[in-house]
C-alpha positions in Angstrom: -34.4 43.7 -45.1 -32.5 45.4 -47.9 -30.7 47.6 -45.3 -29.7 44.5 -43.4 -28.3 42.8 -46.5 -26.3 46.0 -47.3 -25.0 46.1 -43.8 -23.8 42.5 -44.0 -22.1 43.2 -47.3 -20.3 46.2 -45.8 -19.0 44.1 -42.9 -17.9 41.3 -45.2 -15.7 43.8 -47.0 -14.2 44.9 -43.6 -10.9 43.0 -43.0 -11.2 43.5 -39.2 -14.7 42.0 -39.2 -13.5 39.0 -41.2 -10.5 38.5 -38.9 -12.8 38.4 -35.8 -15.1 35.9 -37.5 -12.1 33.7 -38.4 -10.8 33.9 -34.8 -14.2 32.9 -33.5 -14.5 29.9 -35.8 -10.9 28.8 -35.0 -11.6 29.2 -31.3 -14.8 27.2 -31.5 -13.1 24.5 -33.6 -10.3 24.2 -31.1 -12.8 23.8 -28.3 -14.7 21.1 -30.2 -11.5 19.2 -31.0 -10.4 19.5 -27.4 -13.7 18.2 -26.1 -13.5 15.3 -28.6 -9.9 14.5 -27.5 -11.0 14.4 -23.8 -13.9 12.2 -24.6 -11.6 9.8 -26.5 -9.2 9.6 -23.7 -11.9 8.9 -21.1 -13.4 6.2 -23.4 -10.0 4.5 -23.8 -9.3 4.7 -20.1 -12.7 3.3 -19.1 -12.5 0.5 -21.6 -8.8 -0.3 -21.6 -7.6 0.7 -18.2 -4.0 1.5 -17.4 -2.8 -1.2 -19.8 -4.1 0.7 -22.8 -5.7 -0.8 -25.9 -2.6 -2.4 -27.2 -3.0 -5.7 -28.9 -3.3 -8.6 -26.5 -4.2 -12.3 -26.6 -5.8 -14.2 -23.7 -3.4 -16.9 -22.7 -4.9 -20.4 -23.4 -3.9 -21.3 -19.8 -6.4 -18.7 -18.5 -9.4 -19.1 -20.8 -12.3 -21.5 -21.4 -11.8 -25.2 -21.7 -8.2 -25.0 -20.4 -9.2 -26.3 -17.0 -11.9 -28.9 -17.7 -11.6 -30.2 -14.1 -13.2 -27.0 -12.9 -16.4 -27.6 -14.9 -18.4 -25.2 -17.1 -16.9 -21.8 -17.8 -18.8 -18.6 -18.3 -17.9 -15.0 -19.0 -17.2 -12.9 -15.9 -19.9 -10.4 -17.0 -22.5 -13.2 -17.1 -22.2 -14.0 -13.4 -25.3 -12.7 -11.6 -24.7 -10.4 -8.6 -27.3 -8.5 -6.5 -26.0 -5.1 -7.8 -27.3 -5.9 -11.3 -30.9 -5.6 -10.0 -30.3 -2.6 -7.7 -30.9 1.0 -8.7 -28.8 3.5 -6.7 -29.7 7.2 -7.4 -26.7 9.3 -8.3 -25.4 11.1 -5.2 -22.3 12.3 -3.5 -19.3 10.1 -4.3 -21.1 8.1 -7.0 -18.6 6.2 -9.3 -15.8 7.1 -6.9 -16.0 10.9 -7.5 -14.5 13.0 -4.7 -16.6 14.8 -2.2 -15.2 18.0 -0.7 -15.9 19.3 2.8 -18.0 22.4 2.5 -16.9 25.7 3.9 -18.0 26.1 7.5 -17.8 22.4 8.2 -14.1 22.1 8.8 -14.7 21.5 12.6 -16.8 18.4 11.7 -14.0 17.1 9.4 -11.4 17.7 12.1 -13.5 15.9 14.7 -14.0 12.9 12.3 -10.2 12.7 11.7 -9.5 12.7 15.4 -12.0 9.9 16.0 -11.5 7.7 13.0 -8.2 8.7 11.3 -10.1 9.7 8.1 -12.9 12.0 7.0 -15.8 10.0 8.4 -17.9 13.2 8.0 -17.6 12.9 4.2 -18.0 9.1 4.3 -21.4 9.5 6.0 -22.6 11.6 3.1 -21.9 8.8 0.6 -24.3 6.0 -0.1 -23.5 2.6 1.5 -24.1 1.1 -1.9 -22.5 3.7 -4.1 -21.7 2.5 -7.7 -18.0 2.5 -8.6 -16.3 2.9 -11.9 -14.9 -0.3 -13.4 -11.1 0.0 -13.1 -10.2 -3.4 -14.7 -8.3 -3.8 -17.9 -10.7 -4.3 -20.8 -9.4 -7.8 -21.3 -10.7 -8.8 -17.8 -14.2 -8.4 -19.1 -13.6 -11.0 -21.7 -12.3 -13.6 -19.3 -14.2 -16.8 -18.6 -14.3 -18.4 -15.1 -15.7 -21.7 -13.8 -19.4 -21.3 -13.0 -18.9 -23.2 -9.7 -15.9 -22.2 -7.5 -15.1 -22.7 -3.8 -17.3 -20.8 -1.4 -15.6 -18.0 0.5 -15.9 -16.8 4.1 -15.1 -13.1 4.0 -13.5 -12.0 7.3 -13.7 -8.4 8.4 -12.0 -7.3 11.7 -13.1 -4.0 13.2 -12.4 -1.9 16.3 -14.4 1.3 16.8 -14.9 1.6 13.1 -17.2 4.3 11.6 -20.6 3.1 10.6 -20.6 4.1 6.9 -17.1 2.8 6.1 -17.8 -0.6 7.8 -21.2 -1.1 6.2 -20.0 0.1 2.8 -17.4 -2.7 3.0 -20.2 -5.2 3.8 -22.6 -4.0 1.1 -19.9 -4.0 -1.6 -19.1 -7.6 -0.8 -22.7 -8.7 -0.9 -23.7 -6.7 -3.9 -20.8 -7.6 -6.1 -20.3 -11.2 -5.3 -22.1 -14.1 -7.0 -24.3 -15.4 -4.1 -23.4 -19.0 -4.6 -19.7 -18.1 -4.1 -20.2 -16.2 -0.9 -20.6 -18.5 2.1 -20.7 -15.9 4.7 -19.3 -12.6 6.1 -17.6 -13.1 9.5 -17.4 -9.8 11.3 -15.0 -9.9 14.2 -15.5 -7.1 16.7 -12.1 -6.5 18.5 -13.6 -5.2 21.8 -15.2 -2.0 20.3 -17.0 0.3 22.8 -19.0 2.5 20.4 -22.8 2.1 20.7 -23.4 1.9 17.0 -21.3 -1.3 16.8 -23.5 -3.1 19.3 -27.2 -3.8 19.0 -27.7 -1.4 16.1 -25.1 -3.3 14.0 -26.7 -6.7 14.9 -30.2 -5.5 13.9 -28.9 -4.1 10.7 -26.8 -7.0 9.5 -29.5 -9.5 10.5 -31.6 -8.2 7.6 -28.8 -8.6 5.1 -28.3 -12.3 5.8 -25.1 -14.4 5.6 -23.5 -12.3 8.3 -22.0 -13.7 11.5 -20.7 -11.3 14.2 -18.0 -12.7 16.6 -17.0 -10.5 19.5 -13.8 -10.7 21.6 -13.8 -10.4 25.4 -10.7 -8.2 25.4 -8.6 -6.2 23.0 -6.6 -8.8 21.1 -5.4 -6.8 18.1 -5.8 -7.4 14.3 -3.6 -10.5 14.1 -5.3 -12.6 16.8 -8.8 -11.3 15.8 -8.2 -12.5 12.2 -7.2 -16.0 13.5 -10.4 -16.0 15.6 -12.4 -15.1 12.4 -10.7 -17.9 10.4 -11.4 -20.4 13.2 -15.1 -19.4 13.1 -15.4 -19.6 9.3 -16.9 -22.5 7.4 -16.1 -21.6 3.8 -13.6 -23.5 1.8 -11.7 -20.2 1.3 -11.1 -17.5 3.9 -10.8 -14.1 2.4 -9.6 -11.2 4.6 -10.6 -7.6 4.1 -10.0 -4.5 6.2 -13.1 -2.7 7.6 -12.8 0.3 5.2 -12.8 -1.3 1.8 -15.0 -1.4 -1.3 -15.0 -4.5 -3.4 -15.3 -3.6 -7.1 -17.1 -5.2 -10.1 -16.1 -8.8 -10.8 -13.7 -9.0 -7.9 -14.4 -12.5 -6.5 -14.2 -15.2 -9.2 -10.6 -14.2 -10.3 -9.4 -14.8 -6.7 -11.3 -18.1 -6.2 -10.2 -19.6 -9.5 -6.5 -19.5 -8.6 -7.2 -21.2 -5.3 -9.4 -23.8 -7.0 -6.5 -24.6 -9.4 -4.0 -24.9 -6.6 -5.0 -25.0 -2.9 -1.5 -23.9 -1.9 -1.9 -20.6 -3.7 -2.8 -17.4 -1.7 -4.0 -14.5 -3.8 -4.3 -10.7 -3.3 -6.6 -8.4 -5.2 -5.2 -5.3 -6.9 -5.7 -2.7 -4.1 -7.1 0.6 -5.5 -6.7 3.8 -3.5 -9.6 5.5 -1.7 -8.6 9.0 -0.5 -9.0 9.4 3.2 -10.3 13.0 2.8 -12.6 13.0 -0.2 -13.2 9.3 -0.6 -12.3 9.5 -4.2 -11.7 6.1 -5.7 -8.5 5.9 -7.7 -7.3 2.9 -9.8 -3.8 1.7 -9.1 -1.2 -0.2 -11.3 -2.0 -3.9 -11.1 1.4 -5.0 -12.3 3.4 -4.6 -9.1 5.0 -7.0 -6.6 5.2 -6.6 -2.8 8.6 -6.8 -1.2 10.6 -5.3 1.7 13.9 -3.7 2.6 16.3 -4.6 5.4 14.5 -2.3 7.8 11.3 -4.3 7.2 9.6 -1.4 5.4 7.0 -2.7 3.0 7.8 -1.8 -0.6 6.3 -2.3 -4.0 8.3 -2.9 -7.2 6.9 -2.9 -10.7 7.1 -5.9 -12.9 10.4 -5.5 -14.8 10.2 -4.3 -18.4 11.7 -7.6 -19.8 9.1 -9.5 -17.8 6.3 -7.3 -19.1 7.3 -8.0 -22.7 6.9 -11.7 -22.1 3.3 -11.2 -20.7 0.9 -11.6 -23.6 -2.2 -11.8 -21.4 -2.9 -8.7 -19.3 -5.2 -10.8 -17.0 -2.4 -13.1 -16.0 -1.5 -13.3 -12.3 1.7 -11.6 -10.9 3.9 -13.6 -8.5 4.6 -11.5 -5.5 7.3 -12.1 -2.8 5.3 -10.3 0.0 1.6 -9.4 0.5 0.6 -5.9 1.5 -1.0 -7.5 4.6 -4.7 -6.7 4.9 -6.4 -8.1 1.8 -5.9 -11.7 0.6 -7.6 -15.1 0.2 -6.3 -18.5 1.0 -7.7 -22.1 1.3 -8.9 -22.4 4.9 -7.4 -25.9 5.5 -4.1 -24.8 4.0 -4.1 -21.7 6.2 -4.6 -24.0 9.2 -1.8 -26.3 8.0 0.5 -23.3 8.0 -0.4 -22.5 11.6 -2.6 -19.5 10.6 -1.0 -16.4 12.0 1.8 -16.7 14.6 -0.1 -16.7 17.9 2.9 -15.2 19.7 2.5 -12.0 17.6 0.7 -8.9 19.0 -1.7 -6.3 17.6 -0.4 -5.8 14.1 2.8 -5.3 12.2 5.1 -7.9 10.6 2.3 -10.5 10.1 2.5 -10.0 6.3 6.2 -11.0 6.4 5.6 -14.0 8.6 2.8 -15.3 6.4 4.5 -14.5 3.0 7.8 -16.1 4.0 6.0 -19.1 5.4 3.9 -19.5 2.2 6.8 -19.5 -0.2 9.2 -21.5 2.0 6.7 -24.2 2.9 5.4 -25.2 -0.5 2.9 -22.4 -1.3 2.9 -19.4 -3.5 1.5 -15.8 -3.5 0.0 -14.0 -6.4 -1.5 -10.6 -7.2 -4.6 -10.8 -9.4 -5.0 -7.9 -11.9 -8.7 -8.6 -12.6 -9.7 -8.4 -9.0 -10.0 -4.9 -7.7 -10.8 -3.8 -4.1 -10.5 -0.2 -3.0 -9.0 0.6 0.4 -9.0 3.7 2.6 -5.5 4.4 3.9 -5.8 6.2 7.2 -4.2 9.5 7.8 -3.2 8.2 11.3 -4.2 5.5 13.7 -6.8 7.0 16.0 -6.4 4.6 18.9 -3.6 3.3 21.1 -2.4 -0.2 21.6 -2.1 -2.1 24.9 1.5 -3.2 23.9 3.7 -0.4 22.7 6.6 -2.6 21.5 4.3 -5.1 19.6 5.8 -4.5 16.2 9.4 -5.0 17.3 8.5 -8.3 19.0 6.7 -9.4 15.8 9.7 -8.5 13.7 12.0 -10.4 16.0 9.8 -13.5 15.9 9.8 -13.4 12.0 13.6 -13.0 11.9 14.4 -15.8 14.4 12.0 -18.3 12.9 12.2 -17.8 9.2 15.2 -15.7 8.1 18.1 -18.0 9.1 21.5 -16.1 8.8 19.8 -13.3 6.9 18.4 -12.1 10.2 21.7 -10.4 10.8 21.1 -8.2 7.8 17.9 -7.0 9.4 19.5 -6.5 12.8 22.3 -4.4 11.2 19.8 -2.0 9.6 17.4 -2.1 12.6 19.7 -2.5 15.6 16.9 -1.9 18.1 15.8 -5.4 17.4 18.9 -7.0 18.8 17.9 -6.8 22.4 14.2 -7.5 21.9 12.8 -10.7 23.6 10.8 -12.6 20.9 9.2 -14.8 23.5 8.8 -18.6 23.1 9.2 -19.5 19.4 9.6 -23.2 19.9 6.2 -24.1 18.4 7.0 -22.0 15.3 10.3 -23.7 14.8 8.7 -27.1 15.3 6.1 -26.1 12.7 8.8 -25.1 10.2 10.5 -28.4 10.8 7.3 -30.4 10.4 6.4 -28.7 7.2 9.9 -29.3 5.8 10.2 -25.7 4.8 12.9 -24.3 2.6 15.7 -22.0 3.7 15.5 -18.2 3.5 18.4 -18.3 1.1 16.2 -20.3 -1.3 13.5 -17.6 -0.9 16.0 -14.8 -1.6 17.4 -16.5 -4.7 14.2 -17.8 -6.2 11.4 -15.5 -5.1 12.6 -12.1 -3.9 15.8 -12.1 -5.9 15.1 -9.0 -8.1 13.1 -7.0 -5.5 15.5 -6.8 -2.5 19.1 -5.6 -2.3 20.9 -9.0 -1.9 24.4 -7.7 -1.5 25.3 -7.3 2.2 25.8 -3.6 3.0 26.5 -2.9 6.6 25.9 0.6 7.9 28.9 3.0 8.0 27.4 4.6 11.1 24.3 4.7 13.2 24.0 7.4 15.8 24.0 11.2 16.4 25.8 13.7 14.2 27.4 16.3 16.5 29.1 19.7 15.9 31.6 19.8 18.7 32.1 23.6 18.6 28.5 24.2 19.5 27.5 20.8 21.1 24.5 20.9 18.7 23.2 17.8 16.9 21.3 17.3 13.7 17.7 16.5 14.7 14.7 15.4 12.6 12.4 17.1 15.2 10.0 14.2 14.6 9.3 15.6 11.2 8.6 13.2 8.3 9.3 13.6 4.6 8.9 17.2 3.5 10.0 18.7 6.8 13.2 20.7 7.5 16.2 19.3 9.3 16.7 20.9 12.8 19.8 21.6 14.9 19.5 21.5 18.7 21.4 20.6 21.8 22.6 17.0 21.8 20.7 14.9 24.3 22.4 11.5 23.9 19.1 9.6 23.7 19.3 8.7 20.0 15.7 9.0 18.9 15.3 11.9 16.5 19.1 12.5 16.6 20.0 9.0 15.4 20.9 8.8 11.7 22.0 5.9 9.6 24.9 6.4 7.3 24.4 3.9 4.5 26.6 2.3 1.9 24.8 4.5 -0.6 26.1 7.5 1.2 22.7 8.5 2.5 21.9 9.9 6.0 18.6 8.4 6.7 16.0 8.1 9.5 13.5 5.3 8.8 12.3 6.2 5.3 13.4 9.8 5.2 16.8 10.9 3.9 18.7 14.2 4.2 18.1 16.0 0.9 19.5 19.2 -0.6 17.8 20.4 -3.8 19.4 23.9 -4.1 23.0 24.8 -4.6 23.1 28.4 -3.3 24.8 29.6 -0.1 22.4 29.2 2.9 20.3 26.4 1.3 18.4 24.4 3.9 18.4 20.7 4.3 15.1 18.8 4.1 13.9 15.3 4.9 12.7 13.6 1.8 11.6 10.0 1.0 14.7 7.9 0.4 14.9 7.0 -3.3 18.3 5.1 -3.3 19.4 7.0 -6.4 22.0 9.2 -4.7 21.7 12.6 -6.5 20.3 15.2 -3.9 20.7 12.6 -1.1 24.4 11.7 -1.5 26.7 12.9 1.2 30.4 12.0 2.0 31.8 12.1 5.5 35.3 13.3 4.6 38.7 12.7 6.3 38.4 16.3 7.6 35.2 15.3 9.4 33.0 17.4 7.0 29.7 16.5 5.6 30.1 17.1 1.9 27.0 17.2 -0.4 28.5 15.6 -3.5 26.2 17.2 -6.2 26.6 20.8 -5.0 30.1 20.4 -3.5 28.9 22.4 -0.4 29.3 21.4 3.2 26.7 21.1 6.1 27.3 24.1 8.4 26.0 24.7 11.9 24.2 27.9 12.7 22.5 29.5 15.8 19.1 29.6 14.0 17.9 26.1 15.0 18.8 24.5 11.7 21.9 23.8 9.6 22.6 25.3 6.2 24.7 24.5 3.2 27.8 26.7 2.6 31.0 26.6 0.5 33.4 24.2 2.2 35.9 26.1 4.4 38.2 25.6 7.3 35.7 26.6 10.0 34.6 24.8 13.2 30.9 25.0 12.2 31.6 22.5 9.4 33.3 19.9 11.7 31.0 17.0 12.6 31.5 14.0 14.9 30.1 10.7 13.8 30.9 7.4 15.4 31.8 5.2 12.4 31.4 1.4 12.6 34.5 -0.8 12.5 33.7 -2.5 9.2 36.8 -4.7 9.5 34.9 -6.8 12.0 32.2 -7.4 9.4 34.3 -8.7 6.6 33.1 -12.3 7.1 29.5 -11.2 6.7 28.7 -11.9 3.1 25.7 -13.3 1.3 25.2 -16.8 2.7 
């Protein structure tokens, strides 16, 4: 013992030993502080959500006793749901955690993607009743809602859907909905041919109760199948979900309350993101508004900073010009008064514009609800074909001709392939608009979508191929999307991948991908990148010398024999001369905002 004490005394006098001890203590202290910081961040995120724990005050318009006509109000956490009495053992994907495909199973993953458009192999490993993390803002848990609200018929359309994704949608609705608010689940089978969606599905859902299966006799597409579901429903509210969703905690009362207060209000939940590969559940920003551009690409814009400053209550609804499309609730009778979906539309595509425009122009309104959360799997690709290849173009044309008045020309200018599309008979839709005494699209642009859509008319400078005459080679996207490299191949005169739009923002774009140069050195390649409308790397000038000048680098697009163009210092060489058929903008001078 004495020897041990002497040894410790010797080491204590050793500066090297003391230095090591101090480093060890410092390292351990840093680790402890780091762990504490991480725990604090996780706690704040779980309890405060994206909105943080800033001071807030529930708006009197949205709390107890402010709507006495709706009856007794109780806290959202006090509503009983079946999940509260269920015990689900922790397993793969619990609380939205990601599940990775194990080594050696890639072929099963690839097969699942080919058949379903997402990793059904991983989905099948996850419980049909997996618990989810609560992604709501902390204030949502303090909200009170009427004890009795309109009953909802939840409509789920499916076509050859995977078993686990479809049934996880159904279980999440049943488990997380107050039973007295859920009238039924109407499952519309759009002519599926998979065996598990026949008798096996009927036997399984019969045990769950409140489920009605309606089957079509032919492939009708999402739009018509949803109308079939709505016509089969008996609930006061029809609530549409896709077949690969997960309703989260407390999702239903916030939607139904807004409709109970005003039957002409349609509402959308905040759509959280479920990864199509790992099925990780990721919360999304609830303070966004849906909108569109003049090519009819769906866009989302955040609530403007000055508007956010005026919002004292983080649970307050967000007015939205356009819905995302798949997930929304509406009073069933009001939906019928609006003519449901346009029966002349095919499959899917454009229906969210038709319904959104119709809502706003015909006396209704559309809101996103921050306290209602539903996760959605966005497919990697659509795994099946459609019986009508030009369905989306027909749908767009019908929307434009019925609802957009003179603004339809803006759409046709940016999407010229619509000009020659036959929309079919639209007389019943025009009569509907007249009967409902709907407002003009100009009113919609000025009062609803005014700060989310470019409202200054900007005709295209050009729309067509970009040809180098010395080589007869044309710029070609090669079918690549954002992230791919721009190609250079023999001109074929068929537009397609060789058709580029030269915009008033000096972009060269193809759909949502723009030519982008991020490097300034000689020989830099040109990539296709998501259009951001901020110029920068995507700003090109077509000069009087017929060159394509990249403004920020001051280099010119140059043809090569390598199958792709490059950026080089501008010079007097034929490889930098490009032919573009510019539009005669003098003919468009009368086209101005109506």
